[in-house]
C-alpha positions in Angstrom: -14.3 -61.6 14.7 -17.1 -58.8 15.3 -17.4 -55.8 14.6 -17.2 -54.3 18.2 -14.3 -56.5 18.8 -12.7 -54.7 15.5 -13.4 -51.3 16.9 -12.2 -52.0 20.4 -9.0 -53.1 18.8 -8.6 -50.2 16.6 -9.4 -47.8 19.1 -6.9 -49.5 21.6 -4.8 -49.2 19.1 -4.9 -45.6 18.2 -5.4 -44.6 22.0 -2.0 -45.8 22.9 0.8 -43.0 23.2 3.2 -45.2 21.3 1.1 -45.4 18.2 0.8 -41.5 18.6 3.9 -40.8 18.8 5.2 -43.1 15.4 2.1 -41.8 13.4 3.6 -38.1 14.7 6.9 -38.9 13.9 5.9 -40.2 10.2 4.1 -36.8 9.6 7.3 -34.9 10.8 9.5 -36.5 8.3 7.1 -36.0 5.6 7.0 -32.7 6.3 10.6 -32.2 6.2 10.2 -33.9 3.0 8.3 -31.3 1.9 10.0 -28.6 2.9 13.1 -29.8 1.5 12.2 -31.1 -1.7 10.8 -28.1 -4.1 6.9 -28.4 -4.4 4.8 -27.5 -7.5 2.1 -25.9 -6.3 4.7 -22.9 -5.1 7.5 -23.6 -7.5 7.3 -20.8 -11.3 6.7 -22.3 -14.1 10.3 -24.4 -14.9 11.9 -24.6 -11.6 11.4 -28.1 -10.8 12.9 -29.2 -14.2 15.7 -26.8 -13.8 16.2 -28.5 -10.4 16.0 -32.0 -10.9 17.1 -34.5 -13.6 14.0 -35.9 -15.7 14.2 -39.7 -14.1 14.8 -37.6 -10.5 11.3 -35.6 -11.1 9.8 -38.5 -12.7 10.2 -40.7 -9.5 9.3 -37.7 -7.2 6.3 -37.0 -9.2 5.5 -40.7 -9.1 5.1 -41.0 -5.0 4.0 -37.6 -4.7 6.9 -36.1 -3.4 7.0 -33.1 -5.8 3.4 -32.1 -3.7 3.3 -34.4 -0.7 0.9 -32.1 1.7 -1.7 -32.8 -1.0 -0.9 -36.8 -1.4 -3.6 -38.6 -0.2 -1.0 -40.7 2.4 -0.2 -38.1 4.2 -3.9 -36.5 4.3 -5.1 -40.1 5.8 -2.0 -39.7 8.1 -2.9 -36.5 9.1 -6.6 -37.8 10.0 -5.1 -40.8 11.9 -3.0 -38.7 13.9 -6.0 -36.7 14.8 -7.8 -39.7 15.7 -4.9 -40.9 17.7 -5.2 -37.6 20.1 -9.1 -37.2 20.4 -8.8 -40.9 21.5 -5.9 -40.9 23.9 -8.1 -37.6 25.5 -11.3 -39.3 25.7 -9.5 -42.2 27.4 -7.6 -40.6 30.2 -9.5 -36.9 30.5 -11.7 -38.7 33.6 -8.8 -39.2 35.7 -7.8 -35.7 35.3 -11.0 -34.2 35.3 -11.4 -35.8 38.5 -7.9 -34.5 40.2 -8.9 -31.2 38.6 -12.9 -30.5 39.8 -11.8 -32.9 43.4 -8.6 -32.0 45.1 -7.5 -33.6 47.7 -7.9 -31.0 50.4 -7.7 -32.9 54.1 -4.6 -35.1 54.5 -4.9 -38.4 55.8 -2.4 -40.2 58.1 -0.6 -42.6 55.6 -0.5 -39.3 53.1 1.4 -37.6 55.7 3.4 -40.4 56.2 4.7 -40.7 52.9 4.7 -37.2 51.4 8.0 -36.2 50.5 7.7 -32.6 51.1 6.7 -32.1 54.5 8.3 -30.6 57.4 7.1 -30.5 61.7 7.1 -27.4 63.9 6.4 -28.0 67.5 3.5 -24.9 68.6 1.7 -24.5 71.9 -2.0 -24.5 71.2 -3.6 -26.3 67.7 -5.1 -22.4 67.4 -2.0 -20.9 67.5 0.0 -22.7 65.1 -3.4 -22.8 62.4 -3.7 -18.9 63.1 0.0 -18.6 62.4 -0.2 -20.2 59.2 -3.0 -18.8 57.9 -1.4 -15.5 58.3 1.9 -16.6 56.8 -0.1 -18.8 54.0 -1.9 -14.9 53.1 1.9 -12.9 53.4 3.4 -15.2 50.9 0.6 -14.6 48.7 -1.3 -17.9 49.3 -5.2 -18.0 49.8 -5.7 -20.9 52.4 -8.8 -22.6 52.7 -9.8 -24.3 56.5 -10.7 -27.7 56.1 -13.5 -28.8 59.1 -13.7 -32.7 59.0 -14.8 -34.5 61.9 -13.9 -32.0 64.7 -9.9 -32.0 62.7 -9.5 -28.5 61.4 -6.4 -27.8 58.5 -5.8 -25.6 56.0 -5.4 -26.3 52.4 -3.9 -23.9 49.7 -3.3 -24.0 46.1 -2.0 -22.6 42.3 -2.6 -23.3 39.1 -4.3 -25.8 39.4 -5.4 -25.7 35.5 -1.9 -26.2 35.4 -3.0 -30.0 35.3 -5.1 -29.4 32.0 -2.2 -27.8 29.8 -1.9 -31.3 27.5 -5.5 -31.0 27.0 -4.6 -27.4 25.7 -2.1 -28.7 23.4 -4.1 -31.8 22.0 -6.5 -29.4 21.0 -3.9 -27.1 19.5 -2.8 -30.0 17.5 -6.1 -31.1 16.3 -6.5 -27.2 15.3 -3.6 -27.6 12.9 -4.4 -30.8 11.7 -7.7 -30.3 10.7 -6.5 -27.1 8.9 -3.9 -29.0 7.2 -7.0 -31.6 5.9 -9.6 -28.8 4.8 -6.5 -27.2 2.7 -5.2 -30.3 1.2 -8.9 -31.2 0.2 -9.9 -27.9 -1.0 -7.0 -25.7 -1.3 -5.3 -25.0 -4.1 -1.9 -23.3 -5.4 -0.9 -21.8 -8.7 0.9 -19.4 -10.9 0.1 -16.7 -12.8 1.3 -14.0 -15.5 -0.5 -10.8 -16.2 1.0 -8.3 -18.5 0.6 -4.4 -17.7 -3.0 -3.3 -18.7 -4.0 -6.9 -19.3 -6.6 -8.8 -17.2 -6.5 -12.9 -16.4 -8.1 -15.2 -14.5 -6.8 -18.2 -14.9 -4.2 -20.4 -12.6 -1.5 -22.2 -14.1 -1.5 -26.0 -11.4 1.1 -28.1 -12.1 -0.7 -32.0 -10.9 2.3 -34.5 -11.0 3.1 -34.3 -15.0 0.6 -33.0 -15.4 -0.7 -29.6 -16.1 -4.2 -27.8 -15.1 -5.7 -25.2 -15.7 -8.3 -23.2 -12.9 -10.6 -20.6 -13.6 -11.4 -17.9 -10.9 -14.7 -16.7 -10.8 -13.4 -13.7 -11.0 -10.6 -11.5 -12.9 -7.2 -9.7 -12.1 -5.5 -7.0 -14.0 -2.3 -5.4 -13.7 -2.4 -1.4 -14.2 1.1 -1.5 -13.8 4.2 -3.6 -12.7 7.9 -2.5 -12.2 11.0 -2.5 -10.2 13.0 -0.7 -7.6 16.6 -0.8 -8.1 19.6 -0.1 -5.5 21.3 3.5 -5.6 24.7 4.1 -5.1 26.0 7.5 -5.0 23.1 9.0 -6.2 22.9 6.0 -9.3 21.2 3.4 -10.3 23.0 0.1 -10.2 20.5 -2.1 -12.1 20.1 -4.5 -8.5 16.8 -5.0 -8.0 15.3 -3.8 -4.5 11.6 -5.0 -4.8 9.2 -6.0 -7.1 5.9 -4.2 -7.4 2.6 -4.2 -8.8 -0.8 -2.6 -8.7 -3.3 -4.8 -9.1 -7.3 -4.4 -9.7 -10.0 -6.8 -8.6 -12.0 -6.6 -11.3 -15.8 -9.0 -10.7 -18.9 -8.9 -12.6 -17.8 -5.8 -14.5 -17.1 -3.8 -11.4 -13.8 -2.6 -10.3 -13.9 -4.1 -6.7 -10.4 -3.8 -5.1 -7.2 -2.1 -5.8 -3.6 -2.8 -3.8 0.1 -2.4 -4.8 1.5 -5.6 -3.4 5.1 -6.3 -3.1 6.5 -9.6 -1.5 4.8 -10.8 1.3 2.3 -8.3 1.2 -0.1 -10.0 -0.6 -3.6 -8.8 -1.9 -6.4 -11.3 -0.5 -10.1 -11.2 -1.9 -12.6 -13.9 -1.5 -9.3 -15.5 1.0 -7.5 -16.2 -2.3 -4.0 -14.8 -1.8 -2.1 -13.6 -4.9 1.6 -13.0 -4.2 4.3 -11.3 -5.7 6.1 -13.7 -7.0 8.3 -12.5 -10.5 8.5 -9.6 -13.1 10.1 -9.0 -16.2 9.6 -7.9 -20.1 6.7 -9.2 -21.2 7.2 -8.8 -25.0 4.2 -6.2 -25.6 4.8 -2.9 -26.8 3.4 -0.1 -24.8 4.5 3.0 -27.0 7.7 4.1 -29.2 8.8 7.3 -29.6 8.9 7.8 -33.8 11.4 10.4 -35.4 9.7 11.2 -39.4 11.8 13.0 -41.4 11.1 14.2 -45.3 13.4 15.1 -48.5 11.9 18.7 -48.1 13.2 18.8 -44.8 10.3 18.1 -42.3 11.6 16.7 -38.8 8.7 15.6 -36.4 8.8 14.0 -33.1 5.6 11.5 -31.7 4.6 8.7 -29.7 2.7 6.4 -31.1 0.4 3.3 -29.1 -1.1 0.3 -30.4 -3.8 1.1 -33.0 -4.1 4.6 -31.9 -3.6 7.1 -35.0 -1.5 10.1 -35.1 -1.5 13.1 -37.4 1.7 14.5 -38.6 -0.2 16.0 -41.8 -3.3 17.6 -43.0 -3.9 14.4 -44.9 -1.2 12.2 -43.7 -1.6 9.8 -39.9 0.5 7.1 -38.7 -0.2 4.3 -36.2 1.4 1.4 -34.5 0.1 -2.1 -36.1 1.8 -4.3 -34.7 5.5 -5.5 -32.9 7.2 -8.9 -32.9 9.4 -9.1 -30.0 11.8 -11.8 -32.1 10.9 -11.9 -35.5 12.1 -14.0 -38.5 10.7 -13.8 -42.1 9.7 -16.7 -44.1 8.0 -16.4 -47.4 8.2 -12.5 -47.3 6.0 -12.7 -44.0 7.3 -11.8 -40.8 6.7 -14.3 -38.0 6.8 -14.4 -34.3 10.3 -17.0 -33.2 9.3 -15.8 -29.6 8.3 -13.4 -26.8 11.7 -12.7 -25.9 12.5 -9.2 -27.3 15.8 -10.5 -29.1 15.1 -9.1 -32.3 12.4 -6.9 -32.3 10.0 -5.6 -35.2 7.8 -2.7 -35.4 5.0 -2.5 -37.8 3.4 1.2 -39.0 0.7 1.9 -41.2 0.8 5.2 -42.9 -2.3 6.8 -44.1 -2.0 9.1 -46.9 -4.6 10.2 -49.0 -6.9 7.8 -48.1 -4.2 5.0 -48.9 -2.6 2.6 -46.5 0.9 1.4 -46.5 3.0 -1.1 -43.6 6.3 -0.1 -43.1 8.5 -2.2 -41.2 11.3 -0.9 -38.9 13.7 -3.8 -38.0 15.4 -2.4 -35.0 18.1 -4.3 -34.5 19.2 -4.3 -38.2 19.5 -0.8 -39.1 18.3 2.5 -37.3 15.8 4.3 -39.9 13.6 3.0 -42.7 12.3 5.0 -45.9 9.1 4.7 -47.3 9.3 5.7 -50.9 5.3 5.3 -51.4 5.3 8.1 -49.2 8.5 9.9 -49.5 9.1 9.7 -45.8 11.5 8.4 -43.6 11.1 6.3 -40.0 13.4 5.9 -37.1 12.8 4.6 -33.5 14.4 6.3 -30.9 12.7 4.7 -28.0 10.1 1.8 -27.0 8.7 0.9 -23.9 8.0 -2.4 -23.5 4.8 -3.4 -21.0 5.9 -5.6 -17.6 4.6 -8.6 -16.6 4.3 -9.7 -13.1 3.9 -13.4 -11.9 1.8 -14.0 -9.1 1.6 -17.0 -6.9 -2.0 -17.7 -6.0 -2.8 -19.4 -3.1 -6.6 -20.5 -1.4 -6.0 -22.0 2.0 -9.4 -22.8 3.8 -8.5 -24.2 6.6 -5.3 -21.5 7.5 -7.5 -19.6 10.2 -7.7 -23.0 12.0 -3.9 -23.4 12.1 -3.0 -20.2 13.1 -5.7 -20.9 15.9 -3.9 -23.6 16.7 -0.2 -22.6 16.6 -1.2 -19.3 19.2 -3.6 -22.5 21.2 -0.2 -24.5 20.9 1.3 -21.5 22.2 -0.7 -20.5 25.3 -0.5 -24.7 25.9 3.1 -24.6 26.1 3.6 -21.5 28.7 0.8 -23.0 30.7 3.1 -26.6 30.5 6.3 -25.1 31.0 6.3 -21.8 33.4 3.3 -22.4 35.2 3.8 -25.1 38.3 0.4 -26.8 40.2 1.8 -26.5 43.9 -0.3 -27.6 46.5 0.2 -27.0 50.4 -1.7 -28.4 53.9 -0.9 -27.7 57.0 -2.5 -29.3 60.6 -2.0 -29.7 63.9 -0.9 -33.1 65.3 0.5 -34.9 67.7 3.9 -36.7 67.5 5.4 -39.0 69.7 8.7 -37.5 69.7 7.8 -33.8 69.6 4.1 -33.5 71.2 2.0 -31.3 69.6 3.1 -29.7 65.9 2.3 -28.3 62.8 2.7 -30.4 60.0 3.4 -28.7 56.6 3.1 -30.5 53.7 3.6 -29.8 50.1 3.3 -30.9 46.4 3.7 -30.1 42.7 3.9 -31.6 39.4 7.3 -30.2 38.1 10.1 -28.0 38.7 10.6 -29.4 41.9 13.6 -26.5 42.5 11.1 -23.7 42.4 8.4 -25.9 44.4 10.9 -26.5 47.3 12.1 -22.7 47.4 8.5 -21.5 47.5 8.2 -24.3 49.8 10.8 -23.1 52.3 9.2 -19.5 52.2 6.2 -20.6 53.4 7.6 -22.8 56.4 10.1 -19.7 57.3 6.9 -17.2 57.4 5.4 -19.6 59.4 8.1 -19.7 61.4 8.4 -16.1 62.1 4.4 -16.1 62.7 5.0 -18.4 65.6 7.8 -16.7 67.1 6.1 -13.0 67.0 3.0 -15.1 68.8 5.5 -16.6 71.3 6.9 -12.8 72.4 2.9 -11.9 72.9 2.4 -11.5 77.0 0.5 -14.5 77.9 -2.3 -15.3 80.8 -0.5 -17.9 82.8 1.2 -21.5 82.1 -2.4 -22.9 83.7 -5.0 -21.6 81.4 -2.2 -22.2 78.2 -1.8 -25.7 79.5 -5.6 -26.4 79.8 -6.4 -24.7 76.5 -3.5 -27.0 74.7 -5.0 -29.9 75.7 -8.6 -29.0 75.0 -7.5 -28.2 71.6 -5.7 -31.0 70.7 -8.7 -33.4 71.7 -10.5 -30.6 69.4 -8.3 -31.6 66.2 -9.2 -35.3 66.9 -5.1 -36.1 68.1 
């Protein structure tokens, strides 16, 4: 089998509407699966592990259903559906364009005989009938065109001819949507990023199957502040979160280039990358602590310490916050961190007195205060402010503009396809064996037959009304009328 025959077989297969429909159904089924099954690019860390058992998650990862929109088979299906739409359009467009560019304006006898929607109205003269029809066309909002062919004069009018191209508008919209999906699948990505207040980050955590991938951005995100707004009841804070917010700053080449306070569904966008508010919580990082220091002499002083910032409490004494351990344990007389969750916090202060430094540990969950025998001071922490962290969903979708354009174009195509009717109307004076000289009026439509029949009936009634008005006008005489009628009937070729 030659290359030409293989190409022809491939072309004919994809140019089949049946093939296109089958491929489209498969794409819809996979998209539905991707909607119901949690997707790794949009899930928070650990969410899939909590939702599915290890064996189920291994199967879902193995066949790609946890990231279905980036799998090779989904992108291949999108490409095949796109090719099918292109081939179907190429195969059928010439006939559609011929019908659009050269509409059937003149009626032949065989066409008049088989057209379902038509009527015959008796007239006295051909010119009188055509003039009455022309006025009726105009009054019903139709622009009539006089068609002259071999001394036969007829009227033709149509509405919404471009409605025949609605299917190609929808085809173009589907291509835009699929091309956008292919571009997103090949070049787009999603991931998760957590940033503590006052810190910066430029690394995204991505999950591809069972693997975790780190992706570095060409710029950094700094979280200046993060928090939550709670619901109020009778002026009191209920503790139920109303919204999360984060004040973010883009740092590019060492410069602050963009700032924005984001909330859910109001992302920060930079270089086409979107940063969505996903979660918020306590980071286990201490921003500041309020400390009360007292001595045996009755001195008492309250001050606020921040990490590595000395505070002078006496001419020869300073205190600074050296270390914070959110969840501590002691081993070999050393303090270690068990986790970043502030379940069992400990604060280390460094007291400098007379040139000597003395470490002081405050174990907040064990006792209210700690006495330092070397300095004769007693320290107690009355309040501590932990830094919040903001959890950001990060997405880069370079094809989303094509998807949105495709959706808008599809909306326009569906409006044209469902609400605009291509209607055609003809009127010509002919001789009938039963009725004599009549005005043959016909019409055709491509859909919504009931609405078209109403419009056709309105046109026929308008023509009959115009003819009655003409008949009520004074006539010049029967002989003159008969002569004129015979001459005009001959002129139109009846």
